[in-house]
DSSP file (Angstrom, degrees, kcal/mol; ACC not computed):
  #  RESIDUE AA STRUCTURE BP1 BP2  ACC     N-H-->O    O-->H-N    N-H-->O    O-->H-N    TCO  KAPPA ALPHA  PHI   PSI    X-CA   Y-CA   Z-CA
    1    1 A X              0   0    0      0, 0.0     2,-0.0     0, 0.0     0, 0.0   0.000 360.0 360.0 360.0 128.8   27.8   36.5   -6.1
    2    2 A X        -     0   0    0      1,-0.1     2,-0.2     0, 0.0     0, 0.0  -0.361 360.0-108.5 -69.9 145.9   25.1   35.1   -3.8
    3    3 A X        -     0   0    0      1,-0.0     2,-0.3    -2,-0.0    -1,-0.1  -0.512  28.3-136.2 -73.3 139.0   24.2   31.4   -4.2
    4    4 A X        -     0   0    0     -2,-0.2    -1,-0.0     1,-0.1     4,-0.0  -0.747  30.4-100.0 -91.7 143.8   20.8   30.8   -5.6
    5    5 A X        -     0   0    0     -2,-0.3     3,-0.1     1,-0.1    -1,-0.1  -0.291  23.3-126.6 -61.3 148.8   18.7   28.1   -4.0
    6    6 A X  S    S+     0   0    0      1,-0.2     2,-0.3    -3,-0.0    -1,-0.1   0.780  96.7  20.3 -65.5 -25.8   18.7   24.8   -5.8
    7    7 A X  S    S-     0   0    0     14,-0.0    -1,-0.2     0, 0.0    -2,-0.0  -0.996  89.5-111.6-144.5 135.7   14.9   24.9   -5.8
    8    8 A X        -     0   0    0     -2,-0.3     4,-0.1    -3,-0.1    -2,-0.0  -0.209  40.6-102.2 -62.7 160.1   12.6   27.8   -5.4
    9    9 A X        -     0   0    0      2,-0.3    12,-0.2     1,-0.1    -1,-0.1   0.012  48.1 -79.4 -70.7-175.2   10.4   28.1   -2.2
   10   10 A X  S    S+     0   0    0      7,-0.1     8,-2.1    11,-0.1     2,-0.4   0.661 115.3  47.1 -66.9 -16.3    6.8   27.2   -2.1
   11   11 A X  E     +A   17   0A   0      6,-0.2    -2,-0.3    10,-0.1     2,-0.3  -0.986  60.6 171.4-131.6 141.0    5.8   30.5   -3.6
   12   12 A X  E >>  +A   16   0A   0      4,-2.4     4,-1.4    -2,-0.4     3,-0.9  -0.817  60.1  35.6-129.5 171.2    7.0   32.5   -6.6
   13   13 A X  T 34 S-     0   0    0     -2,-0.3     3,-0.3     1,-0.2    -1,-0.1   0.874 132.5 -50.8  51.7  45.3    5.8   35.6   -8.5
   14   14 A X  T 34 S-     0   0    0      1,-0.2    -1,-0.2    -3,-0.1    -2,-0.0   0.792 122.6 -23.9  70.6  27.8    4.6   37.3   -5.4
   15   15 A X  T <4 S+     0   0    0     -3,-0.9     2,-0.3     1,-0.4    -1,-0.2   0.343  92.4 125.8 125.5 -11.9    2.5   34.6   -3.9
   16   16 A X  E  <  -A   12   0A   0     -4,-1.4    -4,-2.4    -3,-0.3    -1,-0.4  -0.613  69.1 -98.3 -81.0 144.6    1.3   32.2   -6.5
   17   17 A X  E     -A   11   0A   0     -2,-0.3     2,-0.8    -6,-0.2    -6,-0.2  -0.274  29.7-117.7 -62.4 141.6    2.2   28.5   -5.7
   18   18 A X     >  -     0   0    0     -8,-2.1     4,-2.4     1,-0.2     3,-0.3  -0.723  22.4-148.9 -75.3 109.9    5.3   27.0   -7.3
   19   19 A X  H  > S+     0   0    0     -2,-0.8     4,-2.7     1,-0.2     5,-0.2   0.860  94.9  52.1 -56.0 -37.0    3.7   24.1   -9.4
   20   20 A X  H  > S+     0   0    0      1,-0.2     4,-2.2     2,-0.2    -1,-0.2   0.932 110.3  48.1 -64.1 -43.9    6.8   22.0   -9.0
   21   21 A X  H  > S+     0   0    0     -3,-0.3     4,-2.7     2,-0.2    -2,-0.2   0.908 112.1  48.9 -61.4 -44.1    6.8   22.4   -5.3
   22   22 A X  H  X S+     0   0    0     -4,-2.4     4,-2.7     2,-0.2     5,-0.2   0.942 110.3  52.9 -58.2 -47.6    3.0   21.5   -5.1
   23   23 A X  H  X S+     0   0    0     -4,-2.7     4,-2.0    -5,-0.2    -2,-0.2   0.931 113.0  40.9 -55.1 -52.2    3.6   18.5   -7.3
   24   24 A X  H  X S+     0   0    0     -4,-2.2     4,-1.9     1,-0.2    -1,-0.2   0.869 113.7  55.0 -70.2 -36.0    6.4   17.1   -5.0
   25   25 A X  H  X S+     0   0    0     -4,-2.7     4,-1.9    -5,-0.2    -2,-0.2   0.911 108.2  48.0 -64.4 -39.8    4.5   18.0   -1.8
   26   26 A X  H  X S+     0   0    0     -4,-2.7     4,-2.5     1,-0.2    -2,-0.2   0.917 111.8  49.6 -63.1 -43.1    1.4   16.1   -2.9
   27   27 A X  H  X S+     0   0    0     -4,-2.0     4,-2.2    -5,-0.2    -1,-0.2   0.850 108.6  54.0 -65.8 -33.8    3.5   13.1   -3.9
   28   28 A X  H  X S+     0   0    0     -4,-1.9     4,-1.0     2,-0.2    -1,-0.2   0.903 108.9  48.1 -65.7 -42.9    5.3   13.2   -0.4
   29   29 A X  H >X S+     0   0    0     -4,-1.9     3,-0.8     1,-0.2     4,-0.6   0.947 112.7  48.1 -60.1 -49.7    1.9   13.2    1.4
   30   30 A X  H >< S+     0   0    0     -4,-2.5     3,-1.0     1,-0.3    -2,-0.2   0.873 108.7  53.9 -63.8 -35.4    0.7   10.2   -0.7
   31   31 A X  H 3< S+     0   0    0     -4,-2.2    -1,-0.3     1,-0.2    -2,-0.2   0.769 102.4  60.3 -66.0 -24.0    4.0    8.3   -0.1
   32   32 A X  H << S+     0   0    0     -4,-1.0     2,-0.5    -3,-0.8    -1,-0.2   0.649  78.7 103.6 -81.0 -13.1    3.4    8.8    3.6
   33   33 A X  S << S-     0   0    0     -3,-1.0    35,-0.1    -4,-0.6     3,-0.1  -0.575  71.0-134.0 -72.5 118.2    0.1    6.9    3.6
   34   34 A X    >   -     0   0    0     -2,-0.5     3,-1.7     1,-0.1    -1,-0.1  -0.210  31.5 -79.0 -72.9 165.0    0.6    3.4    5.0
   35   35 A X  T 3  S+     0   0    0      1,-0.2    -1,-0.1    61,-0.0     3,-0.1  -0.276 118.2  23.7 -55.6 141.8   -0.6    0.1    3.6
   36   36 A X  T 3  S+     0   0    0      1,-0.3    61,-0.5    54,-0.1     2,-0.3   0.427 108.1  92.1  81.3  -1.3   -4.3   -0.5    4.4
   37   37 A X    <   -     0   0    0     -3,-1.7     2,-0.3    59,-0.1    -1,-0.3  -0.818  53.2-166.7-122.3 162.7   -5.1    3.2    4.9
   38   38 A X  B     -b  114   0B   0     75,-2.5    77,-2.6    -2,-0.3     2,-0.3  -0.951  10.8-152.3-141.6 162.3   -6.3    5.9    2.5
   39   39 A X  E     -c   72   0C   0     32,-2.7    34,-2.4    -2,-0.3     2,-0.1  -0.972  24.5-121.2-128.8 149.8   -6.7    9.7    2.3
   40   40 A X  E  >  -c   73   0C   0     -2,-0.3     4,-2.5    32,-0.2    34,-0.2  -0.462  30.1-109.0 -79.3 161.8   -9.3   11.6    0.3
   41   41 A X  H  > S+     0   0    0     32,-1.5     4,-2.2     1,-0.2     5,-0.1   0.939 124.9  47.6 -53.3 -48.2   -8.1   14.1   -2.4
   42   42 A X  H  > S+     0   0    0      1,-0.2     4,-2.6     2,-0.2    -1,-0.2   0.837 108.0  55.6 -65.9 -31.3   -9.4   16.8   -0.1
   43   43 A X  H  > S+     0   0    0      2,-0.2     4,-2.0     1,-0.2    -1,-0.2   0.903 107.5  48.4 -65.5 -40.4   -7.5   15.2    2.9
   44   44 A X  H  X S+     0   0    0     -4,-2.5     4,-0.7     2,-0.2    -2,-0.2   0.938 113.2  48.5 -64.1 -42.4   -4.2   15.3    0.9
   45   45 A X  H ><>S+     0   0    0     -4,-2.2     5,-2.5     1,-0.2     3,-1.3   0.928 110.9  50.6 -58.9 -45.3   -4.9   19.0    0.1
   46   46 A X  H ><5S+     0   0    0     -4,-2.6     3,-1.8     1,-0.3    -1,-0.2   0.848 101.7  60.5 -64.4 -34.1   -5.7   19.8    3.7
   47   47 A X  H 3<5S+     0   0    0     -4,-2.0    -1,-0.3     1,-0.3    -2,-0.2   0.736 107.9  47.2 -61.9 -23.1   -2.5   18.2    4.8
   48   48 A X  T <<5S-     0   0    0     -3,-1.3    -1,-0.3    -4,-0.7    -2,-0.2   0.209 124.0-104.2-104.3  11.8   -0.7   20.8    2.7
   49   49 A X  T < 5S+     0   0    0     -3,-1.8     2,-0.3     1,-0.3    -3,-0.2   0.814  85.8 112.2  71.1  31.2   -2.8   23.7    4.0
   50   50 A X      < -     0   0    0     -5,-2.5    -1,-0.3    -8,-0.1    -2,-0.2  -0.858  62.7-148.4-130.3 163.7   -4.9   23.9    0.9
   51   51 A X        +     0   0    0     -2,-0.3     2,-1.7    -3,-0.1     3,-0.3   0.163  63.3 118.1-109.8  13.1   -8.5   23.2   -0.3
   52   52 A X     >  +     0   0    0      1,-0.2     4,-1.7    -7,-0.2     5,-0.1  -0.525  20.7 155.2 -86.7  74.5   -7.4   22.2   -3.8
   53   53 A X  H  > S+     0   0    0     -2,-1.7     4,-2.2     1,-0.2    -1,-0.2   0.842  78.4  55.9 -66.3 -30.9   -8.6   18.7   -4.0
   54   54 A X  H  > S+     0   0    0     -3,-0.3     4,-2.5     2,-0.2    -1,-0.2   0.885 103.7  53.6 -68.2 -37.5   -8.8   19.2   -7.8
   55   55 A X  H  > S+     0   0    0      2,-0.2     4,-1.9     1,-0.2    -1,-0.2   0.887 108.3  49.7 -64.1 -36.7   -5.1   20.2   -7.8
   56   56 A X  H  X S+     0   0    0     -4,-1.7     4,-2.7     2,-0.2    -2,-0.2   0.932 109.4  52.8 -64.9 -42.7   -4.3   16.9   -5.9
   57   57 A X  H  X S+     0   0    0     -4,-2.2     4,-2.6     1,-0.2    -2,-0.2   0.891 106.4  52.7 -60.2 -39.6   -6.3   15.1   -8.6
   58   58 A X  H  X S+     0   0    0     -4,-2.5     4,-1.6     2,-0.2    -1,-0.2   0.907 109.9  47.4 -63.3 -38.8   -4.3   16.7  -11.4
   59   59 A X  H  X S+     0   0    0     -4,-1.9     4,-3.0     2,-0.2     5,-0.3   0.926 112.9  49.1 -66.3 -42.7   -1.1   15.6   -9.8
   60   60 A X  H  X S+     0   0    0     -4,-2.7     4,-2.4     1,-0.2     5,-0.2   0.890 109.3  52.4 -63.2 -39.1   -2.4   12.1   -9.3
   61   61 A X  H  < S+     0   0    0     -4,-2.6    -1,-0.2    -5,-0.2    -2,-0.2   0.860 117.1  39.2 -65.3 -33.2   -3.5   11.9  -12.9
   62   62 A X  H  < S+     0   0    0     -4,-1.6    -2,-0.2    -5,-0.2    -1,-0.2   0.869 138.1   9.1 -79.3 -41.9   -0.1   13.0  -14.1
   63   63 A X  H >< S+     0   0    0     -4,-3.0     3,-2.3    -5,-0.1     4,-0.4   0.223  84.0 117.9-131.8  13.0    2.1   11.0  -11.7
   64   64 A X  G ><>S+     0   0    0     -4,-2.4     3,-1.5     1,-0.3     5,-0.8   0.782  70.8  66.3 -57.7 -29.6   -0.1    8.7   -9.8
   65   65 A X  G 3 5S+     0   0    0      1,-0.3    -1,-0.3    -5,-0.2    -2,-0.1   0.697  92.3  64.3 -63.9 -17.5    1.7    5.6  -11.2
   66   66 A X  G < 5S+     0   0    0     -3,-2.3    -1,-0.3    -6,-0.1     2,-0.2   0.661 112.0  28.3 -79.7 -16.4    4.8    6.7   -9.3
   67   67 A X  T < 5S-     0   0    0     -3,-1.5     2,-2.4    -4,-0.4     3,-0.2  -0.748 107.7 -70.8-135.1 179.0    3.1    6.2   -5.9
   68   68 A X  T > 5 +     0   0    0     -2,-0.2     3,-2.5     1,-0.2     4,-0.1  -0.438  54.3 174.9 -76.8  73.5    0.4    4.1   -4.3
   69   69 A X  G > < +     0   0    0     -2,-2.4     3,-1.7    -5,-0.8    -1,-0.2   0.723  68.1  67.8 -54.4 -30.5   -2.3    5.9   -6.2
   70   70 A X  G 3  S+     0   0    0      1,-0.3    -1,-0.3    -3,-0.2    -2,-0.1   0.624  86.3  70.0 -69.4 -10.8   -5.1    3.6   -4.8
   71   71 A X  G <  S+     0   0    0     -3,-2.5   -32,-2.7   -33,-0.1     2,-0.6   0.440  87.5  75.9 -85.1  -0.2   -4.5    5.0   -1.3
   72   72 A X  E <   +c   39   0C   0     -3,-1.7     8,-0.4   -34,-0.2     2,-0.2  -0.963  68.5 172.5-113.6 118.7   -6.1    8.3   -2.5
   73   73 A X  E     -c   40   0C   0    -34,-2.4   -32,-1.5    -2,-0.6     6,-0.2  -0.756  35.4 -95.6-125.6 166.5   -9.8    8.1   -2.9
   74   74 A X    >   -     0   0    0      4,-3.2     3,-2.5    -2,-0.2    -1,-0.1  -0.317  49.2 -98.5 -72.4 164.6  -12.8   10.3   -3.5
   75   75 A X  T 3  S+     0   0    0      1,-0.3    -1,-0.1     2,-0.1    35,-0.1   0.710 124.7  60.2 -60.7 -19.8  -14.8   11.7   -0.5
   76   76 A X  T 3  S-     0   0    0      2,-0.2    -1,-0.3     3,-0.1    34,-0.1   0.555 120.7-108.3 -80.8  -9.0  -17.3    8.9   -1.0
   77   77 A X  S <  S+     0   0    0     -3,-2.5    31,-3.4     1,-0.4     2,-0.3   0.491  78.6 130.4  91.0   5.3  -14.6    6.3   -0.4
   78   78 A X        -     0   0    0     29,-0.2    -4,-3.2     1,-0.1    -1,-0.4  -0.681  56.6-120.2 -87.7 143.2  -14.5    5.2   -4.1
   79   79 A X        -     0   0    0     -2,-0.3     5,-0.1    -6,-0.2    -6,-0.1  -0.158  53.0 -56.3 -72.8 178.1  -11.2    5.0   -6.0
   80   80 A X  S >  S-     0   0    0     -8,-0.4     3,-2.0   -11,-0.2    -1,-0.2  -0.256  71.1 -95.0 -55.6 137.0  -10.4    7.0   -9.1
   81   81 A X  T 3  S+     0   0    0      1,-0.3    -1,-0.1     2,-0.1    -3,-0.0  -0.273 109.9  21.0 -55.4 136.5  -12.9    6.4  -11.8
   82   82 A X  T 3  S+     0   0    0     -3,-0.1    -1,-0.3     1,-0.0    -2,-0.1   0.384 111.4  75.3  85.1  -1.1  -11.9    3.8  -14.2
   83   83 A X    <>  +     0   0    0     -3,-2.0     4,-2.3     1,-0.1     5,-0.2   0.094  55.0 115.5-123.5  23.5   -9.4    2.2  -11.9
   84   84 A X  H  > S+     0   0    0      1,-0.2     4,-2.7     2,-0.2     5,-0.2   0.898  74.7  49.9 -64.4 -44.3  -11.8    0.4   -9.6
   85   85 A X  H  > S+     0   0    0      2,-0.2     4,-1.9     1,-0.2    -1,-0.2   0.932 113.6  43.7 -66.0 -46.2  -10.7   -3.2  -10.4
   86   86 A X  H  > S+     0   0    0      1,-0.2     4,-2.0     2,-0.2    -1,-0.2   0.914 114.7  51.1 -63.6 -41.7   -7.0   -2.6   -9.9
   87   87 A X  H  X S+     0   0    0     -4,-2.3     4,-2.9     1,-0.2     5,-0.2   0.927 107.2  53.5 -65.5 -41.3   -7.6   -0.6   -6.7
   88   88 A X  H  X S+     0   0    0     -4,-2.7     4,-2.4     1,-0.2    -1,-0.2   0.907 107.4  51.5 -57.0 -42.9   -9.8   -3.4   -5.4
   89   89 A X  H  X S+     0   0    0     -4,-1.9     4,-2.1     1,-0.2    -1,-0.2   0.928 112.2  45.5 -58.8 -44.6   -7.0   -5.9   -6.0
   90   90 A X  H  X S+     0   0    0     -4,-2.0     4,-2.4     1,-0.2    -2,-0.2   0.903 110.6  53.9 -68.8 -39.4   -4.5   -3.6   -4.1
   91   91 A X  H  X>S+     0   0    0     -4,-2.9     5,-2.0     1,-0.2     4,-1.2   0.899 109.4  48.8 -63.0 -37.6   -7.0   -3.0   -1.2
   92   92 A X  H  <5S+     0   0    0     -4,-2.4     3,-0.3    -5,-0.2    -1,-0.2   0.922 111.8  48.5 -65.9 -42.7   -7.4   -6.8   -0.8
   93   93 A X  H  <5S+     0   0    0     -4,-2.1    -2,-0.2     1,-0.2    -1,-0.2   0.891 118.0  40.5 -62.2 -40.4   -3.6   -7.3   -0.7
   94   94 A X  H  <5S-     0   0    0     -4,-2.4    -1,-0.2    -5,-0.1    -2,-0.2   0.545 108.7-119.9 -87.3  -9.2   -3.2   -4.5    1.8
   95   95 A X  T  <5 +     0   0    0     -4,-1.2     2,-0.2    -3,-0.3    -3,-0.2   0.784  44.9 175.5  73.6  27.2   -6.2   -5.4    4.0
   96   96 A X      < -     0   0    0     -5,-2.0    -1,-0.2    -6,-0.2     2,-0.1  -0.490  37.2-110.4 -66.6 129.4   -7.9   -2.0    3.5
   97   97 A X        -     0   0    0    -61,-0.5    12,-2.7    -2,-0.2     2,-0.3  -0.402  41.9-171.5 -64.5 132.9  -11.3   -2.1    5.2
   98   98 A X  E     -D  108   0D   0     10,-0.3     2,-0.4    -2,-0.1    10,-0.2  -0.869  19.0-141.5-123.7 155.4  -14.2   -2.0    2.6
   99   99 A X  E     -D  107   0D   0      8,-3.1     8,-1.6    -2,-0.3     2,-0.4  -0.982  18.1-157.9-118.3 131.7  -17.9   -1.6    2.8
  100  100 A X  E     -D  106   0D   0     -2,-0.4     6,-0.2     6,-0.2     2,-0.2  -0.864   4.2-146.0-110.1 141.5  -20.1   -3.7    0.5
  101  101 A X    >   -     0   0    0      4,-2.9     3,-1.7    -2,-0.4     6,-0.0  -0.593  31.7-107.1 -96.9 168.1  -23.6   -2.9   -0.5
  102  102 A X  T 3  S+     0   0    0      1,-0.3    -1,-0.1    -2,-0.2    -2,-0.0   0.812 120.1  61.8 -59.2 -31.7  -26.3   -5.5   -1.2
  103  103 A X  T 3  S-     0   0    0      1,-0.1    -1,-0.3     2,-0.1     3,-0.1   0.522 121.7-107.0 -75.5  -6.9  -26.0   -4.7   -4.9
  104  104 A X  S <  S+     0   0    0     -3,-1.7     2,-0.2     1,-0.3    -2,-0.1   0.554  77.0 131.9  92.4   5.9  -22.4   -5.9   -4.8
  105  105 A X        -     0   0    0      1,-0.0    -4,-2.9     2,-0.0    -1,-0.3  -0.553  36.0-165.2 -87.5 158.8  -20.8   -2.4   -5.0
  106  106 A X  E     +D  100   0D   0     -6,-0.2     2,-0.3    -2,-0.2    -6,-0.2  -0.883  16.9 178.3-139.3 169.6  -18.0   -1.5   -2.7
  107  107 A X  E     -D   99   0D   0     -8,-1.6    -8,-3.1    -2,-0.3   -29,-0.2  -0.951  44.5 -81.7-159.6 164.9  -16.1    1.5   -1.4
  108  108 A X  E     -D   98   0D   0    -31,-3.4     2,-1.3    -2,-0.3   -10,-0.3  -0.527  41.8-120.0 -72.5 138.4  -13.4    2.0    1.2
  109  109 A X    >>  -     0   0    0    -12,-2.7     4,-2.3    -2,-0.2     3,-1.2  -0.687  30.5-172.9 -82.0  96.8  -14.6    2.2    4.8
  110  110 A X  H 3> S+     0   0    0     -2,-1.3     4,-1.7     1,-0.3    -1,-0.2   0.778  77.6  65.2 -64.8 -28.7  -13.4    5.7    5.5
  111  111 A X  H 34 S+     0   0    0      1,-0.2    -1,-0.3     2,-0.2    -2,-0.1   0.796 118.5  24.8 -63.7 -28.2  -14.3    5.4    9.2
  112  112 A X  H <4 S+     0   0    0     -3,-1.2    -2,-0.2   -15,-0.1    -1,-0.2   0.669 128.9  41.3-107.7 -23.8  -11.8    2.7    9.6
  113  113 A X  H  < S+     0   0    0     -4,-2.3   -75,-2.5   -16,-0.1    -3,-0.2   0.550  77.3 120.8-107.6  -9.8   -9.2    3.3    6.9
  114  114 A X  B  <  -b   38   0B   0     -4,-1.7     2,-0.4    -5,-0.2   -75,-0.2  -0.312  44.8-158.9 -64.8 137.1   -8.8    7.1    6.8
  115  115 A X        -     0   0    0    -77,-2.6   -75,-0.2     1,-0.1   -82,-0.1  -0.959  16.6-178.4-115.7 132.1   -5.3    8.3    7.5
  116  116 A X              0   0    0     -2,-0.4    -1,-0.1   -77,-0.1   -77,-0.1   0.399 360.0 360.0-110.2  -1.5   -4.6   11.8    8.7
  117  117 A X              0   0    0    -85,-0.1    -2,-0.0   -88,-0.0   -78,-0.0   0.446 360.0 360.0  74.8 360.0   -0.8   11.6    8.8
């Protein structure tokens, strides 16, 4: 009897993505982002050969606490909605470059902090 693989490949059912594989691949990319650097949701998707930034967002919403979630930001440089204060604390600890407005709002300086892996 032939051995079955321990884990299915990236595609099952004739071409649809294996959700478990997508999940683990997203987390691997996020884990590779160094301190003080960030990737956008779209950047994480692009690193996986996809355009599914929403798919990355779903993974982060489900398992973001397992990785440095603050290193994945929106295309504007803002962290996940509702997590701004905790993200700011982590950015300060890690020395992530930020841009401040006159109104006192901030975002990550993507020109200096973007990581492409």
